[in-house]
LOVEXRO-391580 format. One line per 10 residues: their letters; for each residue x, y, z of C-alpha. Coordinates in steps of 0.1 Angstrom, whole numbers, plus 5000, padded with zeros to 4 digits. Example, Ala and Ser with C-alpha at 12.3 -4.5 7.8 and 13.67 -1.06 7.14 Angstrom:
BEGIN
as) 5123:4955:5078 ~ 5137:4989:5071 $
END
This chain:
BEGIN
xxxxxxxxxx) 6600:5306:2110 ~ 6595:5326:2078 ~ 6619:5355:2068 ~ 6600:5387:2073 ~ 6608:5410:2046 ~ 6595:5444:2046 ~ 6597:5468:2015 ~ 6598:5503:2027 ~ 6574:5522:1999 ~ 6570:5563:2012 $
xxxxxxxxxx) 6569:5586:1981 ~ 6578:5622:1990 ~ 6576:5655:1968 ~ 6611:5670:1964 ~ 6603:5705:1961 ~ 6597:5725:1995 ~ 6597:5691:2016 ~ 6633:5690:2024 ~ 6624:5688:2064 ~ 6600:5657:2057 $
xxxxxxxxxx) 6626:5640:2034 ~ 6652:5641:2060 ~ 6628:5624:2083 ~ 6621:5601:2059 ~ 6658:5591:2056 ~ 6662:5586:2089 ~ 6633:5561:2091 ~ 6644:5547:2063 ~ 6678:5539:2081 ~ 6664:5527:2111 $
xxxxxxxxxx) 6638:5505:2095 ~ 6665:5491:2076 ~ 6688:5482:2102 ~ 6666:5471:2131 ~ 6660:5432:2124 ~ 6648:5404:2141 ~ 6669:5369:2148 ~ 6668:5341:2174 ~ 6685:5307:2182 ~ 6697:5294:2144 $
xxxxxxxxxx) 6709:5254:2149 ~ 6671:5239:2152 ~ 6684:5207:2157 ~ 6694:5217:2191 ~ 6672:5246:2199 ~ 6689:5251:2236 ~ 6726:5251:2222 ~ 6746:5226:2202 ~ 6767:5205:2230 ~ 6802:5207:2226 $
xxxxxxxxxx) 6811:5181:2250 ~ 6789:5163:2278 ~ 6817:5143:2291 ~ 6819:5138:2330 ~ 6835:5159:2356 ~ 6838:5194:2350 ~ 6843:5213:2316 ~ 6849:5252:2320 ~ 6860:5285:2305 ~ 6854:5277:2270 $
xxxxxxxxxx) 6876:5297:2245 ~ 6868:5300:2202 ~ 6883:5313:2172 ~ 6867:5309:2136 ~ 6878:5284:2115 ~ 6876:5304:2081 ~ 6845:5283:2069 ~ 6814:5296:2089 ~ 6823:5276:2119 ~ 6845:5273:2152 $
xxxxxxxxxx) 6872:5255:2168 ~ 6868:5257:2208 ~ 6894:5248:2238 ~ 6884:5241:2275 ~ 6897:5230:2307 ~ 6884:5195:2310 ~ 6888:5177:2344 ~ 6872:5143:2329 ~ 6905:5124:2340 ~ 6910:5137:2376 $
xxxxxxxxxx) 6887:5156:2397 ~ 6920:5171:2410 ~ 6932:5185:2375 ~ 6924:5199:2347 ~ 6939:5191:2309 ~ 6932:5210:2276 ~ 6906:5198:2253 ~ 6894:5212:2220 ~ 6867:5210:2194 ~ 6855:5222:2161 $
xxxxxxxxxx) 6817:5228:2148 ~ 6810:5237:2113 ~ 6787:5261:2099 ~ 6756:5239:2108 ~ 6764:5233:2144 ~ 6776:5196:2138 ~ 6808:5184:2158 ~ 6836:5177:2134 ~ 6864:5162:2162 ~ 6860:5130:2182 $
xxxxxxxxxx) 6832:5130:2204 ~ 6834:5152:2237 ~ 6863:5164:2222 ~ 6903:5157:2215 ~ 6928:5160:2242 ~ 6952:5192:2230 ~ 6980:5183:2251 ~ 6990:5147:2264 ~ 7005:5166:2300 ~ 6984:5157:2334 $
xxxxxxxxxx) 6996:5184:2353 ~ 6968:5210:2360 ~ 6965:5230:2333 ~ 6950:5270:2338 ~ 6945:5302:2321 ~ 6936:5296:2284 ~ 6945:5315:2255 ~ 6936:5309:2214 ~ 6942:5325:2180 ~ 6934:5310:2147 $
xxxxxxxxxx) 6965:5295:2128 ~ 6954:5314:2097 ~ 6943:5275:2077 ~ 6914:5260:2093 ~ 6933:5254:2128 ~ 6943:5271:2160 ~ 6973:5276:2183 ~ 6965:5272:2220 ~ 6984:5287:2252 ~ 6980:5281:2290 $
xxxxxxxxxx) 6999:5274:2319 ~ 7007:5245:2341 ~ 7025:5227:2367 ~ 7042:5198:2351 ~ 7076:5209:2362 ~ 7067:5221:2397 ~ 7055:5255:2391 ~ 7037:5271:2366 ~ 7052:5272:2332 ~ 7040:5287:2297 $
xxxxxxxxxx) 7031:5257:2269 ~ 7019:5260:2236 ~ 7001:5237:2210 ~ 6987:5236:2177 ~ 6957:5217:2163 ~ 6950:5214:2125 ~ 6914:5216:2108 ~ 6912:5178:2113 ~ 6919:5180:2154 ~ 6954:5165:2152 $
xxxxxxxxxx) 6984:5181:2175 ~ 7014:5195:2154 ~ 7039:5205:2180 ~ 7047:5169:2194 ~ 7034:5150:2223 ~ 7054:5171:2248 ~ 7038:5205:2237 ~ 7062:5236:2226 ~ 7072:5248:2263 ~ 7073:5290:2255 $
xxxxxxxxxx) 7089:5294:2289 ~ 7100:5271:2316 ~ 7120:5294:2336 ~ 7124:5292:2376 ~ 7093:5304:2393 ~ 7055:5310:2382 ~ 7047:5321:2346 ~ 7013:5327:2346 ~ 6978:5344:2326 ~ 6991:5341:2288 $
xxxxxxxxxx) 6977:5363:2264 ~ 6983:5354:2229 ~ 6974:5368:2193 ~ 6978:5366:2156 ~ 7005:5389:2144 ~ 7016:5390:2108 ~ 7007:5359:2084 ~ 7029:5332:2101 ~ 7035:5337:2139 ~ 7018:5340:2169 $
xxxxxxxxxx) 7028:5364:2198 ~ 7024:5357:2237 ~ 7028:5378:2270 ~ 7025:5367:2302 ~ 7031:5381:2338 ~ 7068:5363:2352 ~ 7078:5361:2387 ~ 7117:5343:2377 ~ 7134:5373:2393 ~ 7109:5375:2426 $
xxxxxxxxxx) 7075:5368:2438 ~ 7074:5403:2450 ~ 7093:5417:2419 ~ 7066:5400:2392 ~ 7075:5413:2355 ~ 7061:5410:2322 ~ 7078:5385:2293 ~ 7067:5379:2256 ~ 7076:5352:2233 ~ 7069:5347:2193 $
xxxxxxxxxx) 7062:5314:2180 ~ 7061:5305:2141 ~ 7033:5282:2127 ~ 7058:5255:2127 ~ 7062:5260:2166 ~ 7098:5274:2168 ~ 7103:5302:2194 ~ 7115:5334:2175 ~ 7130:5353:2196 ~ 7152:5351:2231 $
xxxxxxxxxx) 7145:5315:2249 ~ 7120:5320:2275 ~ 7110:5352:2263 ~ 7120:5387:2263 ~ 7116:5410:2291 ~ 7084:5438:2281 ~ 7090:5454:2318 ~ 7114:5447:2342 ~ 7106:5478:2364 ~ 7104:5473:2403 $
xxxxxxxxxx) 7074:5460:2420 ~ 7046:5442:2405 ~ 7037:5443:2367 ~ 7004:5421:2361 ~ 6979:5410:2335 ~ 6989:5416:2298 ~ 6957:5414:2290 ~ 6956:5447:2266 ~ 6976:5430:2237 ~ 6973:5439:2201 $
xxxxxxxxxx) 6992:5434:2169 ~ 7011:5464:2155 ~ 7006:5457:2119 ~ 7039:5451:2114 ~ 7045:5417:2128 ~ 7050:5429:2162 ~ 7024:5438:2190 ~ 7015:5465:2216 ~ 7010:5453:2250 ~ 6996:5468:2280 $
xxxxxxxxxx) 6994:5458:2316 ~ 6985:5468:2353 ~ 7018:5481:2372 ~ 7027:5491:2407 ~ 7059:5507:2402 ~ 7048:5539:2414 ~ 7040:5530:2451 ~ 7014:5522:2474 ~ 6987:5496:2457 ~ 6976:5518:2432 $
xxxxxxxxxx) 6979:5499:2400 ~ 6987:5524:2368 ~ 6982:5513:2335 ~ 7018:5512:2313 ~ 7023:5499:2277 ~ 7049:5486:2252 ~ 7055:5481:2218 ~ 7078:5450:2204 ~ 7087:5449:2168 ~ 7090:5419:2150 $
xxxxxxxxxx) 7123:5408:2169 ~ 7107:5412:2202 ~ 7127:5447:2201 ~ 7109:5472:2230 ~ 7103:5505:2206 ~ 7094:5525:2233 ~ 7104:5540:2267 ~ 7124:5516:2288 ~ 7098:5495:2305 ~ 7071:5510:2289 $
xxxxxxxxxx) 7051:5542:2284 ~ 7025:5553:2312 ~ 6990:5552:2300 ~ 6972:5565:2328 ~ 6984:5572:2362 ~ 6952:5588:2378 ~ 6947:5587:2412 ~ 6938:5553:2428 ~ 6936:5524:2408 ~ 6934:5515:2368 $
xxxxxxxxxx) 6928:5477:2362 ~ 6915:5454:2338 ~ 6924:5466:2308 ~ 6914:5455:2272 ~ 6923:5466:2239 ~ 6918:5465:2201 ~ 6942:5478:2171 ~ 6936:5514:2162 ~ 6942:5505:2124 ~ 6972:5529:2122 $
xxxxxxxxxx) 7002:5513:2141 ~ 6985:5520:2174 ~ 6963:5508:2202 ~ 6928:5521:2217 ~ 6927:5504:2253 ~ 6897:5507:2278 ~ 6899:5500:2319 ~ 6882:5499:2351 ~ 6894:5533:2369 ~ 6890:5543:2402 $
xxxxxxxxxx) 6902:5580:2406 ~ 6862:5592:2415 ~ 6860:5571:2446 ~ 6843:5546:2425 ~ 6846:5520:2394 ~ 6845:5536:2362 ~ 6851:5531:2329 ~ 6879:5551:2311 ~ 6895:5548:2274 ~ 6930:5562:2259 $
xxxxxxxxxx) 6944:5558:2222 ~ 6981:5555:2216 ~ 6997:5560:2183 ~ 7027:5539:2169 ~ 7051:5559:2185 ~ 7034:5556:2223 ~ 7020:5589:2224 ~ 6986:5590:2240 ~ 6961:5606:2218 ~ 6932:5619:2239 $
xxxxxxxxxx) 6925:5636:2268 ~ 6954:5630:2296 ~ 6949:5599:2316 ~ 6922:5589:2296 ~ 6884:5601:2282 ~ 6854:5588:2306 ~ 6832:5565:2289 ~ 6807:5560:2323 ~ 6811:5578:2351 ~ 6776:5578:2363 $
xxxxxxxxxx) 6769:5570:2399 ~ 6781:5535:2415 ~ 6807:5508:2402 ~ 6806:5497:2369 ~ 6830:5466:2358 ~ 6846:5444:2332 ~ 6847:5464:2302 ~ 6851:5448:2268 ~ 6857:5463:2234 ~ 6857:5456:2198 $
xxxxxxxxxx) 6864:5477:2167 ~ 6835:5498:2153 ~ 6853:5497:2118 ~ 6858:5532:2113 ~ 6888:5536:2137 ~ 6869:5540:2169 ~ 6857:5513:2191 ~ 6824:5497:2206 ~ 6828:5492:2246 ~ 6804:5473:2266 $
xxxxxxxxxx) 6806:5466:2308 ~ 6782:5454:2336 ~ 6769:5487:2354 ~ 6753:5489:2393 ~ 6736:5526:2387 ~ 6704:5514:2388 ~ 6713:5495:2420 ~ 6689:5484:2446 ~ 6685:5465:2476 ~ 6680:5433:2452 $
xxxxxxxxxx) 6716:5445:2438 ~ 6709:5450:2401 ~ 6739:5451:2378 ~ 6731:5461:2338 ~ 6749:5457:2308 ~ 6754:5490:2291 ~ 6773:5499:2258 ~ 6790:5532:2243 ~ 6808:5540:2209 ~ 6836:5564:2210 $
xxxxxxxxxx) 6850:5576:2176 ~ 6883:5580:2165 ~ 6892:5611:2184 ~ 6879:5601:2215 ~ 6844:5614:2215 ~ 6811:5592:2228 ~ 6787:5587:2197 ~ 6757:5573:2219 ~ 6742:5583:2250 ~ 6761:5600:2276 $
xxxxxxxxxx) 6776:5577:2298 ~ 6763:5549:2280 ~ 6733:5529:2263 ~ 6713:5507:2285 ~ 6709:5474:2263 ~ 6697:5454:2294 ~ 6684:5470:2327 ~ 6658:5441:2338 ~ 6658:5435:2376 ~ 6684:5412:2392 $
xxxxxxxxxx) 6720:5406:2377 ~ 6733:5408:2343 ~ 6772:5398:2342 ~ 6801:5392:2319 ~ 6793:5413:2283 ~ 6813:5399:2260 ~ 6811:5417:2220 ~ 6817:5407:2185 ~ 6815:5431:2155 ~ 6783:5424:2132 $
xxxxxxxxxx) 6805:5432:2100 ~ 6782:5468:2096 ~ 6792:5490:2123 ~ 6774:5474:2151 ~ 6778:5447:2173 ~ 6764:5412:2191 ~ 6766:5417:2229 ~ 6759:5383:2251 ~ 6764:5381:2288 ~ 6748:5359:2317 $
xxxxxxxxxx) 6716:5370:2333 ~ 6700:5362:2364 ~ 6665:5374:2361 ~ 6645:5343:2352 ~ 6664:5317:2378 ~ 6644:5312:2414 ~ 6675:5318:2432 ~ 6710:5336:2430 ~ 6742:5328:2411 ~ 6722:5310:2389 $
xxxxxxxxxx) 6723:5322:2353 ~ 6711:5318:2321 ~ 6726:5331:2286 ~ 6713:5363:2268 ~ 6722:5377:2235 ~ 6714:5413:2218 ~ 6727:5430:2186 ~ 6730:5468:2182 ~ 6734:5487:2148 ~ 6760:5514:2144 $
xxxxxxxxxx) 6736:5539:2164 ~ 6732:5518:2192 ~ 6698:5509:2185 ~ 6687:5471:2192 ~ 6677:5449:2169 ~ 6659:5419:2187 ~ 6627:5421:2202 ~ 6624:5391:2226 ~ 6596:5368:2236 ~ 6584:5389:2268 $
xxxxxxxxxx) 6582:5417:2242 ~ 6613:5440:2251 ~ 6650:5447:2242 ~ 6665:5432:2270 ~ 6680:5404:2254 ~ 6668:5371:2235 ~ 6673:5339:2259 ~ 6699:5315:2241 ~ 6690:5288:2272 ~ 6670:5289:2302 $
xxxxxxxxxx) 6672:5266:2329 ~ 6658:5264:2367 ~ 6687:5258:2391 ~ 6714:5251:2363 ~ 6741:5278:2358 ~ 6750:5287:2325 ~ 6780:5314:2325 ~ 6811:5329:2310 ~ 6799:5329:2274 ~ 6821:5339:2243 $
xxxxxxxxxx) 6807:5353:2209 ~ 6827:5351:2180 ~ 6815:5366:2147 ~ 6829:5345:2119 ~ 6806:5363:2087 ~ 6791:5397:2084 ~ 6754:5395:2105 ~ 6766:5362:2119 ~ 6779:5353:2153 ~ 6780:5317:2174 $
xxxxxxxxxx) 6778:5319:2211 ~ 6797:5298:2235 ~ 6789:5292:2274 ~ 6797:5263:2300 ~ 6766:5254:2318 ~ 6755:5230:2341 ~ 6723:5216:2329 ~ 6737:5183:2334 ~ 6747:5190:2371 ~ 6769:5180:2386 $
xxxxxxxxxx) 6789:5182:2356 ~ 6798:5215:2339 ~ 6797:5209:2297 ~ 6804:5230:2268 ~ 6776:5245:2244 ~ 6773:5265:2215 ~ 6747:5281:2194 ~ 6742:5305:2164 ~ 6723:5336:2159 ~ 6720:5355:2129 $
xxxxxxxxxx) 6708:5395:2120 ~ 6674:5395:2097 ~ 6662:5359:2099 ~ 6633:5344:2121 ~ 6651:5309:2131 ~ 6638:5302:2161 ~ 6612:5276:2147 ~ 6623:5239:2135 ~ 6627:5235:2104 ~ 6598:5219:2083 $
xxxxxxxxxx) 6581:5211:2056 ~ 6549:5218:2062 ~ 6532:5251:2055 ~ 6530:5278:2085 ~ 6501:5283:2104 ~ 6504:5321:2102 ~ 6519:5340:2075 ~ 6525:5378:2081 ~ 6524:5395:2044 ~ 6534:5427:2057 $
xxxxxxxxxx) 6522:5463:2066 ~ 6515:5488:2038 ~ 6524:5521:2035 ~ 6557:5517:2058 ~ 6560:5542:2074 ~ 6524:5555:2075 ~ 6510:5586:2087 ~ 6473:5578:2097 ~ 6466:5545:2088 ~ 6486:5513:2077 $
xxxxxxxxxx) 6472:5479:2067 ~ 6487:5448:2082 ~ 6474:5413:2060 ~ 6481:5378:2075 ~ 6472:5344:2062 ~ 6457:5319:2087 ~ 6459:5280:2078 ~ 6427:5276:2098 ~ 6406:5297:2120 ~ 6423:5311:2152 $
xxxxxxxxxx) 6425:5341:2179 ~ 6449:5368:2165 ~ 6467:5391:2189 ~ 6482:5421:2172 ~ 6509:5443:2194 ~ 6525:5473:2188 ~ 6560:5481:2209 ~ 6583:5509:2211 ~ 6620:5508:2210 ~ 6622:5509:2248 $
xxxxxxxxxx) 6600:5474:2249 ~ 6567:5488:2262 ~ 6536:5473:2246 ~ 6515:5506:2232 ~ 6489:5492:2215 ~ 6473:5455:2219 ~ 6442:5440:2194 ~ 6429:5407:2197 ~ 6400:5392:2175 ~ 6389:5356:2162 $
xxxxxxxxxx) 6390:5351:2123 ~ 6384:5320:2099 ~ 6409:5307:2077 ~ 6422:5329:2049 ~ 6438:5360:2043 ~ 6429:5389:2069 ~ 6438:5427:2074 ~ 6445:5443:2105 ~ 6445:5486:2104 ~ 6470:5501:2124 $
xxxxxxxxxx) 6461:5534:2135 ~ 6489:5549:2147 ~ 6473:5555:2183 ~ 6478:5537:2214 ~ 6453:5517:2237 ~ 6444:5552:2256 ~ 6434:5565:2218 ~ 6465:5588:2220 ~ 6485:5595:2187 ~ 6518:5582:2189 $
xxxxxxxxxx) 6549:5598:2184 ~ 6569:5594:2151 ~ 6594:5565:2155 ~ 6602:5527:2148 ~ 6576:5506:2163 ~ 6580:5467:2162 ~ 6542:5450:2154 ~ 6540:5415:2166 ~ 6515:5392:2155 ~ 6505:5357:2177 $
xxxxxxxxxx) 6483:5334:2161 ~ 6481:5293:2167 ~ 6513:5290:2189 ~ 6532:5307:2160 ~ 6543:5345:2165 ~ 6560:5370:2139 ~ 6575:5402:2143 ~ 6575:5431:2117 ~ 6589:5465:2122 ~ 6567:5497:2112 $
xxxx) 6574:5535:2112 ~ 6551:5562:2121 ~ 6558:5594:2104 ~ 6534:5622:2101 $
END
């Protein structure tokens, strides 16, 4: 579709009108930030098929390839329904696959693989880690694939930990310019006394620390799921995990810093991040930009699942309120927090939330921004990004390059039965304002793929260029097979129509003035005669005005009078004007400022 560019033109008199100038500047900022986008890869409007091989292809992971595309890896049972192997594929910035059709095998092992982790190798390829049972119990293996899809660390993969007992759930980061760091749960001593271990490997596939890993924590009882792992900015890492050392079945969170040689830098067996009542679980972390980390988690201290956050500095000292700052403590449970940096020393957090629960068991998507001092920047307890009926799960975030975020999730609203999902995406600016109006006329997420009885789930999202992101998911549209798909979204472009050399049937020339105080003029061009519908929506996605009339071919003007369908003056604010004619739709943003 045509990229709709609106030029803001509104004059103010400086002397004696400072209040109006401030209002104008607020409108200018909002109008400049709220943009429109839809699926961009026109050759596959419902997602590029990454693999459509027989069997199940599940749980994709993705990293940027440094050239506007992605490298994607997944678990694949095409060879045997009883075991999964590791496969990968690369797509370029245009959404075209670059390697063997249906992907290349990353590992030649036939043992059942699980728990994929992946980071970029900084040279157009990727490093992949997983656990598998080739030796009779779970061990940690890794492989590097280059930009052409060739495995570089030998046919037998790199065995990073092959100790007795199970080593599971590896988490991997890139730290420094020439290495990857991994942490995992390890039962080499005892299943009941599981510990946290870590290892570093060079780009050439040589382990850098003690064989089979260094101990991060060998405290009594269980330590599990080192999912909060970030680079420390000096070649080492900060690792956060769940811990039962304090007795009972209540999990606490502990954290430790390892230097570039794998030597623990803080208290023996880690620093207590939070030991609040009941359990703290499901941690996720980002670097704080100063050698420390910001970690978010689920927390049951209030008798329900809430979301809390804490910052620890490079010396291992918590910086905010003891046991963490509440992100969301509204009634009912919240789950699966995810986090990205906001670019200014703080964080943006998303989760799914049951505060609007009813007997249809609604789960919604909420977001919040926390600054570097631990203060919430948006609506208390979070902004309801998607509060439509039925279930919305598994939110994932990616930075948009301008202080905002892309958010993707699995969404049940359009499916005829429960537990069948579609993929929806939204973007918010640095103030938490949604950017994209969807085809239903609201801000509850733009559809990536919709298909009855064809579950699409476990989305991942990677931002590899400012204002652009690629979404990856596994879906059952070719049921009973599960396949991997991808699609790109772009801020500021109307890109949901197939590319064509034919002139558009509907062209929106713009709104003038914008913002307006009493009246604005909307100019459109029609290629042929058509019925034209012009609708105005507020920021909550509610339609407040609708006008329909038939027009001949040519240029026409519609007057916006700043009133709703009942004739009442609309409040000052930002609105969306949607024009529909001849099967095409255009959307423009407009401000009312009196």
